[in-house]
C-alpha positions in Angstrom: -29.1 57.2 -1.9 -27.8 58.9 1.3 -29.1 58.8 4.8 -29.3 61.5 7.5 -31.1 62.0 10.7 -32.7 65.0 12.8 -34.7 65.5 15.8 -37.5 67.3 14.0 -38.3 67.4 10.3 -40.7 70.2 9.3 -42.4 69.7 5.9 -43.5 73.0 4.5 -41.3 76.1 4.7 -44.1 78.8 4.8 -44.7 81.0 7.8 -46.3 78.3 9.9 -43.6 75.8 9.2 -40.8 78.2 9.9 -42.6 79.2 13.1 -42.9 75.6 14.1 -39.1 75.2 13.3 -38.2 78.1 15.6 -40.2 76.8 18.5 -38.5 73.4 18.1 -35.1 74.9 17.7 -35.7 77.0 21.0 -36.8 73.7 22.8 -33.3 72.4 22.0 -34.0 70.3 19.0 -32.1 69.8 15.8 -34.5 71.0 13.0 -34.7 70.5 9.3 -37.3 72.3 7.1 -37.9 71.0 3.7 -40.1 72.6 1.0 -40.4 71.7 -2.8 -40.3 75.4 -3.4 -37.0 77.3 -3.2 -36.2 80.6 -1.7 -38.9 83.0 -0.5 -42.4 81.5 -1.0 -45.4 83.5 -2.3 -49.0 82.3 -2.2 -52.5 83.5 -2.4 -53.2 85.2 1.0 -55.2 88.1 2.4 -51.9 89.4 4.0 -53.6 91.1 7.0 -51.9 90.4 10.3 -54.6 91.2 12.8 -53.5 92.4 16.2 -53.3 88.9 17.7 -51.3 87.5 14.7 -49.0 90.5 14.7 -48.4 90.0 18.4 -47.5 86.3 17.8 -45.1 87.2 14.9 -43.3 89.9 17.1 -43.0 87.2 19.9 -41.0 85.2 17.5 -38.5 88.0 17.2 -39.7 88.9 13.7 -40.8 92.5 12.7 -41.8 92.3 8.9 -42.3 95.6 7.1 -45.8 96.6 6.0 -48.6 99.1 6.5 -50.5 99.8 9.8 -54.0 98.4 10.1 -56.4 100.1 12.3 -59.6 98.0 12.0 -62.0 96.4 9.6 -64.7 97.8 7.3 -67.5 95.7 6.0 -69.0 97.2 2.8 -71.6 96.6 0.1 -72.8 98.8 -2.8 -74.8 101.2 -0.5 -73.3 101.2 3.1 -70.5 100.4 5.2 -69.7 99.5 8.8 -66.3 100.4 10.3 -64.8 99.1 13.5 -61.3 100.1 15.0 -59.3 97.5 16.7 -59.4 97.9 20.5 -56.4 95.6 21.0 -54.0 97.9 19.1 -52.9 98.0 15.5 -52.6 95.1 13.1 -50.4 95.2 10.1 -50.8 94.5 6.2 -47.7 92.5 5.3 -46.8 91.0 1.9 -46.7 87.2 2.1 -43.1 87.4 0.8 -42.0 89.9 3.4 -43.4 87.8 6.2 -41.7 84.7 4.8 -38.4 86.4 4.3 -38.4 87.7 7.8 -39.2 84.4 9.4 -36.7 82.5 7.1 -33.9 84.9 8.1 -34.6 84.4 11.8 -34.8 80.6 11.5 -31.5 80.4 9.7 -29.9 82.7 12.2 -31.0 80.3 15.1 -29.6 77.2 13.5 -32.5 75.8 11.5 -31.5 74.0 8.3 -33.7 74.9 5.3 -33.6 72.7 2.3 -35.2 72.6 -1.2 -36.6 69.0 -1.5 -39.7 67.1 -2.3 -41.2 64.7 0.0 -41.8 61.3 -1.7 -42.5 58.6 1.0 -43.2 58.4 4.7 -43.1 55.4 6.9 -42.8 55.2 10.7 -42.2 52.9 13.6 -42.5 53.4 17.4 -39.2 55.4 17.6 -39.1 57.6 14.5 -40.2 58.4 10.9 -38.3 57.7 7.8 -39.0 60.1 4.8 -37.6 59.9 1.3 -36.6 63.3 -0.1 -35.8 64.3 -3.7 -34.2 67.7 -4.5 -35.9 67.6 -8.0 -39.6 68.2 -8.4 -39.7 66.1 -11.6 -37.5 63.3 -10.3 -38.6 59.8 -9.0 -37.0 58.1 -6.1 -35.6 55.2 -8.2 -33.4 57.6 -10.2 -31.0 57.7 -7.3 -29.7 61.2 -8.1 -29.7 63.1 -5.0 -32.5 61.2 -3.3 -32.0 60.6 0.4 -33.7 59.1 3.5 -34.0 61.3 6.5 -34.7 59.6 9.9 -36.6 62.0 12.2 -37.8 61.6 15.7 -40.8 63.7 14.8 -42.4 65.0 11.5 -44.5 68.3 11.4 -46.7 68.5 8.3 -46.9 72.2 7.7 -47.4 71.8 3.9 -50.6 73.6 3.4 -54.1 72.9 2.1 -53.1 70.0 -0.2 -50.7 68.4 2.3 -48.6 65.5 1.2 -47.8 64.6 4.8 -51.5 64.4 5.6 -52.1 62.0 2.6 -49.0 59.8 3.3 -49.9 59.6 7.0 -53.4 58.4 6.2 -55.1 61.4 7.7 -57.0 62.7 4.7 -60.7 63.1 5.1 -63.2 64.1 2.4 -64.2 67.7 2.3 -67.8 68.8 3.0 -69.8 71.6 1.4 -69.5 73.6 -1.7 -65.8 74.3 -2.6 -64.5 77.9 -2.4 -61.4 79.4 -3.9 -59.1 82.5 -3.4 -57.4 84.9 -5.7 -55.0 87.6 -4.7 -53.7 90.6 -6.8 -51.4 93.4 -5.9 -52.0 96.8 -7.3 -49.3 99.5 -7.4 -51.2 102.4 -5.7 -51.0 104.2 -2.4 -53.5 102.9 0.1 -56.7 105.0 0.5 -57.5 103.6 4.0 -55.8 102.0 7.0 -58.8 99.6 7.4 -59.1 96.1 5.9 -62.1 96.6 3.5 -64.3 93.6 3.2 -66.6 94.1 0.2 -69.6 91.9 0.0 -71.4 91.0 -3.2 -74.1 88.4 -4.0 -71.7 85.5 -4.6 -68.2 86.6 -3.6 -66.2 88.8 -1.2 -63.2 91.0 -1.8 -60.6 91.8 0.9 -58.6 95.1 0.4 -55.3 95.2 2.5 -52.8 97.9 2.4 -49.5 96.1 2.5 -46.9 98.8 1.7 -46.8 102.6 1.2 -47.4 102.1 -2.5 -49.1 98.6 -2.7 -52.5 97.3 -2.0 -53.5 93.7 -2.1 -57.0 92.5 -3.2 -58.1 89.0 -2.4 -61.3 87.6 -3.8 -63.1 84.6 -2.3 -65.6 83.0 -4.5 -67.0 79.6 -5.7 -65.4 80.0 -9.1 -62.2 78.0 -9.4 -59.3 80.4 -9.3 -56.6 78.0 -8.3 -54.8 78.1 -11.7 -54.9 81.9 -12.1 -51.7 83.5 -13.0 -49.7 85.5 -15.5 -48.5 89.1 -15.2 -51.4 90.6 -17.1 -54.2 88.5 -15.4 -56.7 90.5 -13.3 -59.4 89.1 -10.9 -63.1 89.6 -11.9 -64.2 92.7 -9.9 -67.5 93.2 -11.9 -69.4 92.4 -8.7 -67.5 95.3 -6.8 -68.1 98.3 -8.9 -66.7 100.7 -6.2 -63.4 98.7 -5.9 -63.2 98.1 -9.7 -63.3 101.9 -10.3 -60.5 102.4 -7.8 -58.0 100.0 -9.6 -59.3 100.2 -13.1 -56.2 102.1 -14.4 -53.8 100.9 -11.7 -50.9 98.7 -12.8 -51.0 95.0 -11.5 -47.8 94.3 -9.6 -46.3 90.8 -10.1 -48.2 87.6 -10.5 -51.9 86.9 -9.6 -52.0 84.0 -7.3 -54.9 81.5 -6.9 -55.6 78.8 -4.2 -58.2 76.3 -3.4 -60.4 74.4 -2.8 -60.2 76.1 0.5 -62.2 73.7 2.7 -59.9 70.7 3.9 -60.5 68.1 6.5 -58.2 65.7 8.5 -59.4 62.6 10.4 -56.9 63.5 13.1 -54.1 66.0 13.7 -51.7 63.1 14.8 -50.6 59.8 13.6 -47.8 58.1 15.5 -44.9 60.6 15.4 -46.5 62.8 12.8 -48.2 66.1 13.6 -50.2 68.2 11.2 -50.0 71.9 11.8 -51.7 74.9 10.1 -53.7 74.5 6.9 -52.5 70.9 6.6 -54.4 70.1 9.8 -57.8 71.2 8.4 -59.2 74.4 7.0 -62.7 75.9 7.0 -62.4 79.1 4.9 -60.4 82.4 4.6 -63.5 84.4 5.4 -62.4 85.6 8.8 -58.6 86.3 7.9 -57.4 84.3 10.9 -55.3 81.7 9.1 -51.9 83.1 10.2 -52.9 83.6 13.9 -54.5 80.1 14.2 -51.5 78.4 12.4 -48.9 80.1 14.6 -50.8 79.0 17.8 -50.9 75.4 16.5 -47.1 75.5 15.6 -46.3 76.4 19.3 -48.8 73.8 20.6 -47.3 71.0 18.3 -43.9 71.5 19.6 -45.0 71.7 23.2 -46.8 68.4 23.0 -44.5 66.5 20.6 -44.5 63.5 23.0 -48.2 63.5 23.8 -50.6 63.1 20.8 -53.7 63.4 22.8 -52.5 66.6 24.3 -51.8 68.2 21.0 -55.3 67.2 19.8 -56.8 69.0 22.7 -54.5 72.0 22.3 -55.4 72.2 18.6 -59.1 72.1 19.4 -58.7 75.0 21.8 -56.5 77.0 19.5 -59.0 76.7 16.5 -62.4 76.6 18.3 -63.2 80.2 17.8 -62.0 80.1 14.2 -63.9 77.0 13.3 -67.2 78.1 15.1 -67.1 81.7 13.8 -66.0 80.8 10.2 -68.6 78.1 9.9 -71.3 80.3 11.1 -70.5 83.2 8.8 -70.2 80.7 5.8 -73.6 79.4 6.7 -75.0 82.9 6.8 -73.2 84.0 3.6 -74.5 81.0 1.8 -78.2 81.6 2.7 -80.7 84.1 1.5 -79.7 86.2 4.5 -76.4 87.1 2.9 -77.6 90.4 1.7 -78.3 91.4 5.3 -74.8 91.0 6.5 -73.5 94.6 5.9 -76.9 96.1 6.9 -76.9 94.2 10.1 -73.2 95.2 11.0 -74.2 98.8 10.3 -77.4 98.6 12.4 -75.8 96.7 15.2 -72.3 98.2 15.6 -72.0 96.6 19.1 -72.5 93.1 17.6 -70.3 93.7 14.7 -67.5 95.2 17.1 -67.7 92.1 19.1 -67.2 89.8 16.1 -64.2 92.0 14.9 -62.6 91.9 18.4 -63.1 88.1 18.5 -61.2 87.9 15.2 -58.5 90.4 16.2 -57.4 88.6 19.4 
């Protein structure tokens, strides 16, 4: 077993983890990012960077390829309500493209990125010791490549089912009915520059153009889709006849990805020298498409307040307040008998719908 040290250890090498690593590196820290998955990481994601999220990505010096997004369209079987972004365009970006661009930038700025699995985490007043194993199927007592890293700070950016959250004793039981996500790419030219949100009685489908010849479709439902996959798998679009007709004979591109349960809770965002960031810090739902924007804001705040846990808790609350309140409200509406009125209401009150869209796009 070998030993090493770093100023900041980021667990989770997705977009939020890499953003946190960049902020920490620019603050003068030595930074190591570890993830149990190697290379460019894909996951189930709506893949729409709304204007605020796109601005945050560009501010990091990263400009991933994608397809322009001009607004959002809420749709059901009989009507739709469209609203263009007032703050400028967003961008549909494949998760792999976003991750690759952020990873390249992080490596260029001196961030060390490693493929390893977090096994244990202990801390004292001066730092955190983590045991890392480079083999997903190994155990620490095998001694083959296992090492201990001593870090001044650990940032848990490892997603919905965060190992850091569990090992730091910050897990909290989720509340409410579980929801799951499923994402599929179709090899077809986009038919719109809007993010289409299709509403059905028990599910929503999000259509996002992500390339000149690729459209992503993400479905949110109470059906467990977390183990979906395989090159021939297709999501169940029976509840969305218009959308199903569009992609009926279109090739599926790559692997179908599933995720969930989406709702996750943490008792706190801090424990000693551990900070939870992004989905690991608590997640309501993907309903509003704000995950990347909120996660990037948290990453910046976590680094700014490394030495002040209470300040980070306050900054986290400010950064996530709109997301938590709006998403919880929409979920309550979507889970009530008034669900069928969501699109008609958006069509009948465009000013209200527009205000919601602009709140999301900030």
